[in-house]
Legacy VTK file of the C-alpha trace (Angstrom):
# vtk DataFile Version 3.0
C-alpha trace
ASCII
DATASET POLYDATA
POINTS 393 float
-17.679 -37.317 -22.622
-15.294 -37.211 -25.574
-11.579 -37.210 -24.671
-10.026 -34.657 -27.014
-6.407 -35.206 -25.910
-4.885 -38.689 -26.121
-1.726 -39.935 -24.400
0.485 -39.380 -27.436
-0.724 -35.813 -27.689
-0.109 -35.273 -23.958
3.506 -36.344 -24.417
4.008 -33.806 -27.219
2.485 -31.025 -25.155
4.466 -32.002 -22.050
7.751 -31.927 -23.953
6.850 -28.515 -25.382
6.121 -27.161 -21.911
9.503 -28.369 -20.732
11.109 -26.545 -23.654
9.279 -23.337 -22.772
10.287 -23.757 -19.136
13.967 -23.710 -20.067
13.775 -20.395 -21.912
11.658 -18.018 -19.823
11.105 -14.399 -20.784
9.734 -11.788 -18.406
6.953 -9.286 -19.064
7.598 -7.126 -22.104
10.441 -9.336 -23.344
8.482 -12.328 -24.690
9.583 -12.017 -28.334
11.205 -15.457 -28.618
8.379 -17.148 -26.728
5.875 -15.583 -29.124
7.879 -16.801 -32.120
8.024 -20.278 -30.612
4.214 -20.300 -30.220
3.682 -19.341 -33.862
6.229 -21.895 -35.072
4.974 -24.779 -32.920
1.346 -24.242 -33.922
1.849 -23.324 -37.586
0.755 -26.782 -38.746
-2.662 -26.247 -37.128
-3.322 -23.857 -40.041
-5.121 -21.063 -38.207
-7.256 -18.905 -40.481
-5.545 -15.824 -39.085
-2.434 -15.190 -37.014
-2.143 -11.829 -35.275
1.312 -11.051 -33.899
2.782 -8.163 -31.894
-0.600 -7.697 -30.256
-0.266 -5.306 -27.323
3.468 -5.945 -27.381
4.491 -9.546 -28.078
0.985 -11.016 -27.901
-0.182 -13.657 -30.371
-3.740 -14.497 -31.377
-4.557 -17.602 -33.426
-8.020 -17.559 -34.985
-9.980 -20.591 -36.193
-13.118 -19.827 -38.195
-16.320 -21.854 -38.212
-18.394 -22.574 -41.316
-21.480 -20.798 -40.003
-22.134 -17.508 -38.238
-21.794 -17.551 -34.479
-20.139 -15.901 -31.489
-16.464 -15.035 -31.158
-14.989 -16.924 -28.206
-11.553 -16.004 -26.847
-9.456 -18.326 -24.726
-6.507 -16.680 -22.998
-3.173 -17.867 -21.642
-0.016 -15.946 -20.735
3.464 -15.719 -22.298
5.572 -14.228 -19.499
7.742 -15.609 -16.723
8.993 -14.027 -13.483
12.201 -12.441 -12.213
12.886 -15.317 -9.829
15.906 -17.611 -9.603
14.691 -21.197 -9.938
16.004 -23.621 -7.333
15.552 -27.142 -8.659
17.442 -30.027 -10.210
14.860 -30.602 -12.925
16.387 -31.629 -16.258
14.350 -28.868 -17.894
15.056 -26.145 -15.296
15.461 -22.545 -16.445
18.645 -21.810 -18.369
18.372 -18.088 -17.686
19.694 -16.813 -14.372
17.169 -14.824 -12.392
14.195 -15.693 -14.626
11.841 -18.656 -14.440
8.302 -19.867 -15.085
7.311 -19.834 -11.424
3.624 -19.104 -12.045
2.825 -21.909 -14.472
2.375 -19.839 -17.603
4.396 -22.477 -19.467
1.704 -24.969 -18.482
-1.089 -22.609 -19.471
0.516 -22.244 -22.913
0.713 -26.029 -23.228
-3.002 -26.292 -22.417
-3.765 -23.740 -25.123
-1.530 -25.538 -27.588
-3.621 -28.657 -26.999
-6.706 -26.665 -27.968
-5.003 -25.314 -31.096
-3.856 -28.754 -32.197
-7.401 -30.070 -31.887
-8.846 -27.128 -33.796
-6.324 -27.773 -36.546
-8.164 -31.023 -37.238
-11.672 -29.979 -36.189
-12.723 -26.445 -37.033
-15.622 -24.906 -35.093
-19.033 -25.564 -36.602
-19.919 -21.885 -36.154
-18.450 -18.591 -35.011
-14.733 -18.385 -34.362
-12.279 -19.460 -31.696
-9.600 -16.917 -30.750
-6.615 -18.288 -28.831
-4.796 -15.399 -27.170
-1.265 -15.770 -25.840
-1.173 -12.592 -23.752
2.009 -10.667 -22.959
2.921 -8.908 -19.710
0.372 -10.520 -17.414
2.635 -10.295 -14.375
2.931 -6.490 -14.587
-0.771 -5.878 -15.371
0.197 -4.102 -18.578
-0.734 -6.882 -21.010
-4.535 -6.911 -21.086
-4.749 -3.131 -21.328
-2.178 -3.046 -24.144
-3.936 -5.835 -26.044
-7.330 -4.136 -25.836
-5.847 -0.768 -26.822
-4.071 -2.247 -29.856
-5.963 -1.334 -33.083
-5.526 -4.947 -34.217
-7.764 -6.078 -31.365
-10.802 -4.277 -32.788
-11.286 -6.914 -35.482
-11.084 -9.826 -33.048
-12.972 -8.361 -30.078
-14.720 -11.396 -28.545
-18.233 -11.945 -27.307
-16.962 -14.364 -24.648
-13.579 -14.711 -22.932
-12.297 -17.555 -20.751
-9.064 -18.148 -18.816
-7.690 -20.864 -16.527
-5.100 -20.414 -13.801
-3.497 -23.255 -11.883
-3.603 -22.912 -8.109
-1.465 -24.718 -5.520
-3.396 -25.322 -2.333
-6.370 -26.724 -4.238
-6.511 -30.523 -4.662
-5.067 -31.644 -7.965
-7.521 -31.077 -10.847
-10.263 -29.801 -8.545
-11.771 -26.548 -9.778
-13.063 -23.312 -8.284
-15.553 -21.421 -10.420
-18.398 -19.075 -9.519
-20.162 -16.052 -10.874
-19.285 -12.606 -9.549
-16.138 -11.665 -7.624
-13.183 -13.984 -8.269
-10.038 -11.931 -7.546
-9.179 -8.648 -5.880
-7.992 -5.496 -7.546
-4.358 -4.718 -6.804
-1.958 -1.810 -7.248
1.691 -1.206 -6.455
2.502 2.027 -4.599
6.044 3.386 -4.295
6.686 6.120 -1.707
9.882 8.192 -1.778
11.040 10.205 1.205
13.733 12.896 0.890
15.691 14.412 3.756
19.363 15.253 4.213
22.402 13.071 4.866
24.785 13.716 7.732
27.896 12.281 9.331
26.897 9.319 11.468
28.534 10.941 14.494
26.335 14.028 14.121
22.908 12.784 12.957
21.280 15.945 14.305
22.787 17.916 11.391
20.828 15.866 8.874
17.225 14.859 8.306
16.914 11.073 8.415
13.812 9.286 7.095
14.377 6.333 9.442
11.743 7.290 12.007
9.230 8.173 9.294
9.744 4.791 7.622
9.018 2.926 10.857
6.000 5.112 11.616
4.567 4.676 8.117
4.940 0.896 8.142
3.232 0.694 11.531
0.442 3.033 10.410
-0.290 0.954 7.311
-1.634 -1.846 9.514
-4.296 0.513 10.863
-5.699 0.899 7.341
-6.274 -2.826 6.842
-9.730 -4.322 7.215
-11.088 -7.877 7.102
-9.501 -11.276 6.556
-11.854 -12.638 3.899
-12.523 -10.824 0.635
-15.781 -8.952 0.903
-17.216 -5.440 1.249
-14.727 -3.163 2.967
-11.804 -5.614 2.706
-8.405 -3.887 2.458
-4.922 -5.374 2.526
-1.632 -3.426 2.438
1.573 -5.437 2.079
5.042 -3.891 2.280
7.122 -5.553 -0.450
10.366 -3.605 -0.124
12.199 -0.911 1.840
15.421 0.833 0.873
17.130 3.527 2.907
20.538 5.171 2.565
23.796 3.655 1.397
25.476 0.403 2.384
27.953 2.225 4.610
28.359 2.945 8.338
29.521 6.553 8.405
26.543 8.302 6.824
23.027 8.705 8.191
20.470 8.254 5.425
18.934 11.156 3.572
16.410 9.240 1.479
14.209 6.181 1.630
11.806 4.234 -0.530
8.890 2.063 0.586
7.156 -0.253 -1.880
3.817 -1.815 -1.118
0.844 -3.562 -2.682
-2.707 -2.388 -2.050
-5.673 -4.761 -2.458
-9.419 -4.158 -2.441
-12.348 -6.124 -3.884
-13.403 -3.253 -6.147
-11.189 -1.760 -8.854
-12.267 1.817 -8.149
-11.614 1.463 -4.399
-7.879 1.089 -5.042
-7.508 4.766 -5.910
-9.385 5.760 -2.762
-7.116 3.581 -0.631
-4.004 4.995 -2.322
-5.211 8.543 -1.554
-5.774 7.566 2.079
-2.278 6.120 2.342
-0.700 9.213 0.830
-2.622 11.530 3.156
-1.211 9.604 6.110
2.293 9.536 4.612
2.352 13.285 3.966
1.300 14.018 7.539
4.088 11.852 8.984
6.663 13.207 6.529
5.780 16.799 7.434
6.249 16.058 11.110
9.676 14.548 10.328
10.744 17.398 8.028
10.783 15.277 4.858
9.527 15.835 1.331
7.435 13.129 -0.345
6.995 11.697 -3.823
5.095 8.659 -5.005
4.193 6.595 -8.058
1.724 3.808 -8.797
2.404 0.600 -10.707
0.897 -2.697 -11.865
-2.816 -1.916 -11.601
-4.732 -5.203 -11.769
-8.484 -4.820 -12.145
-10.709 -7.152 -10.168
-11.941 -10.239 -12.028
-15.735 -10.389 -11.983
-17.134 -13.521 -13.622
-20.096 -13.074 -15.938
-22.924 -15.418 -14.814
-23.442 -17.003 -18.236
-19.746 -17.612 -18.843
-19.233 -18.939 -15.312
-22.078 -21.407 -15.913
-20.509 -22.510 -19.211
-17.170 -23.099 -17.473
-18.922 -24.977 -14.677
-20.718 -27.179 -17.186
-17.378 -27.936 -18.869
-15.904 -29.065 -15.549
-18.980 -31.082 -14.602
-18.902 -32.897 -17.933
-15.365 -34.013 -17.086
-16.389 -35.112 -13.594
-14.017 -32.621 -11.959
-14.773 -31.901 -8.311
-15.666 -28.335 -7.420
-14.234 -26.610 -4.334
-16.925 -24.495 -2.720
-16.117 -21.250 -0.930
-12.619 -20.871 -2.363
-13.310 -17.724 -4.364
-12.993 -14.801 -4.225
-9.275 -14.778 -3.425
-6.942 -11.990 -2.324
-4.721 -12.475 -5.353
-4.974 -10.479 -8.569
-4.916 -11.520 -12.227
-4.560 -9.454 -15.407
-7.712 -10.894 -16.917
-10.310 -8.684 -15.278
-10.138 -5.972 -17.934
-11.386 -8.403 -20.598
-14.684 -8.330 -18.723
-15.134 -4.763 -19.970
-15.416 -5.944 -23.584
-16.809 -9.479 -23.304
-18.652 -11.952 -21.105
-15.578 -13.144 -19.232
-14.897 -15.898 -16.717
-11.775 -17.106 -14.902
-11.493 -20.629 -13.466
-8.923 -21.945 -10.992
-7.713 -25.536 -11.292
-5.883 -27.182 -8.426
-2.156 -27.916 -8.689
-2.156 -30.057 -5.552
-2.172 -29.511 -1.818
1.530 -30.111 -1.204
2.967 -28.168 -4.161
4.934 -24.944 -3.525
2.889 -21.807 -4.085
3.190 -19.901 -7.357
5.965 -17.271 -7.323
8.038 -19.543 -5.077
11.504 -20.407 -6.451
10.835 -24.170 -6.256
7.434 -24.162 -7.993
6.833 -26.295 -11.103
3.598 -26.683 -13.047
2.142 -30.222 -12.812
2.076 -31.824 -16.256
-1.052 -33.773 -15.285
-3.041 -30.560 -15.705
-2.167 -30.060 -19.383
-4.856 -32.387 -20.794
-7.324 -31.295 -18.098
-6.993 -27.634 -19.025
-7.133 -28.311 -22.753
-10.248 -30.453 -22.268
-11.926 -27.742 -20.180
-11.312 -25.151 -22.883
-12.519 -27.489 -25.628
-15.669 -28.312 -23.671
-16.342 -24.573 -23.464
-15.839 -24.177 -27.208
-18.069 -27.158 -27.910
-20.933 -25.577 -25.950
-20.650 -22.287 -27.821
-19.174 -23.180 -31.215
-19.316 -26.948 -31.660
-15.863 -28.540 -31.952
-16.656 -32.223 -31.501
-14.842 -34.425 -34.047
-17.237 -35.357 -36.842
-16.243 -39.018 -36.763
-17.113 -39.405 -33.084
-20.608 -39.474 -31.652
-21.564 -37.247 -28.738
-21.747 -39.198 -25.505
LINES 1 394
393 0 1 2 3 4 5 6 7 8 9 10 11 12 13 14 15 16 17 18 19 20 21 22 23 24 25 26 27 28 29 30 31 32 33 34 35 36 37 38 39 40 41 42 43 44 45 46 47 48 49 50 51 52 53 54 55 56 57 58 59 60 61 62 63 64 65 66 67 68 69 70 71 72 73 74 75 76 77 78 79 80 81 82 83 84 85 86 87 88 89 90 91 92 93 94 95 96 97 98 99 100 101 102 103 104 105 106 107 108 109 110 111 112 113 114 115 116 117 118 119 120 121 122 123 124 125 126 127 128 129 130 131 132 133 134 135 136 137 138 139 140 141 142 143 144 145 146 147 148 149 150 151 152 153 154 155 156 157 158 159 160 161 162 163 164 165 166 167 168 169 170 171 172 173 174 175 176 177 178 179 180 181 182 183 184 185 186 187 188 189 190 191 192 193 194 195 196 197 198 199 200 201 202 203 204 205 206 207 208 209 210 211 212 213 214 215 216 217 218 219 220 221 222 223 224 225 226 227 228 229 230 231 232 233 234 235 236 237 238 239 240 241 242 243 244 245 246 247 248 249 250 251 252 253 254 255 256 257 258 259 260 261 262 263 264 265 266 267 268 269 270 271 272 273 274 275 276 277 278 279 280 281 282 283 284 285 286 287 288 289 290 291 292 293 294 295 296 297 298 299 300 301 302 303 304 305 306 307 308 309 310 311 312 313 314 315 316 317 318 319 320 321 322 323 324 325 326 327 328 329 330 331 332 333 334 335 336 337 338 339 340 341 342 343 344 345 346 347 348 349 350 351 352 353 354 355 356 357 358 359 360 361 362 363 364 365 366 367 368 369 370 371 372 373 374 375 376 377 378 379 380 381 382 383 384 385 386 387 388 389 390 391 392
């Protein structure tokens, strides 16, 4: 196996990740991060640079000398609205925002690919490196695909890597078929009437309805492992009334996440929830409103692309973790499967590392060369990117 990323290159990529980590930008606000990507990788001389793609997205395109497939590799630009708790020298400098999902590390992996392609163009086809915006809100992939600029770079194949705490370091999980669940946010609003706290009977409080709804949600769940019929409903926030003691509440809001294996089953589950909510609200004398948010489609790995990713990992001697996928989590990569042969691979961040979206999470730098090598092995299978002065081994 050819090692595409040497130790000196790893140091450059590590330092760049640490820079990105200090200046996180959340979904829809990634303008400076996008500019940093273009600036850092300008000396790789991409044949085309597409900016403001689906928002702040960036696509770097490297053309091969001969005809061949278009292969897209995807990473993410955005950070999270989480306050980092660490004493790292490169910790976030922005209060309430941090790279707690490892997208800074994913960008560093992709930068390693770009820096190699700057010296070794594909033999055929073209490599498209997409730095996707707004992954965390599930708006990014849809916006990228809907952007007219995407029509000219629509890929034949698409690949993405996500780091995963709880998997042994640098072990991988890859399979064809179901990889992640579909997910949707549902916000329920209940309206009643406030009253003096000494005379609650003169108002219409949503308090009892809130407790009844939360209890009833558990009856709609099914299964522990992802499979046919699996449903998970997670309450993520409840707000009711004012922060005072003399007024009974007249309104409430319940936020939740719905998860199913199939993308189209989410709407059915949401309708079921709302039917239950309306019945309880009517009994309690309340009016109801609702809205949906952050619709993540399920990721379904194409068999051919999953096999290509698996071959890339096997060539590196990376251990595979059987039975790990599909997972309950969601990822804004699934929609790319509607326009290409797509595959998502998980790479382990270590067994004792905090979970992503935790305030003390930090991407392990050891994965930067591993991820870059995986991507380059994929490109080599489809496009040929092996340095001309090195023999295949």
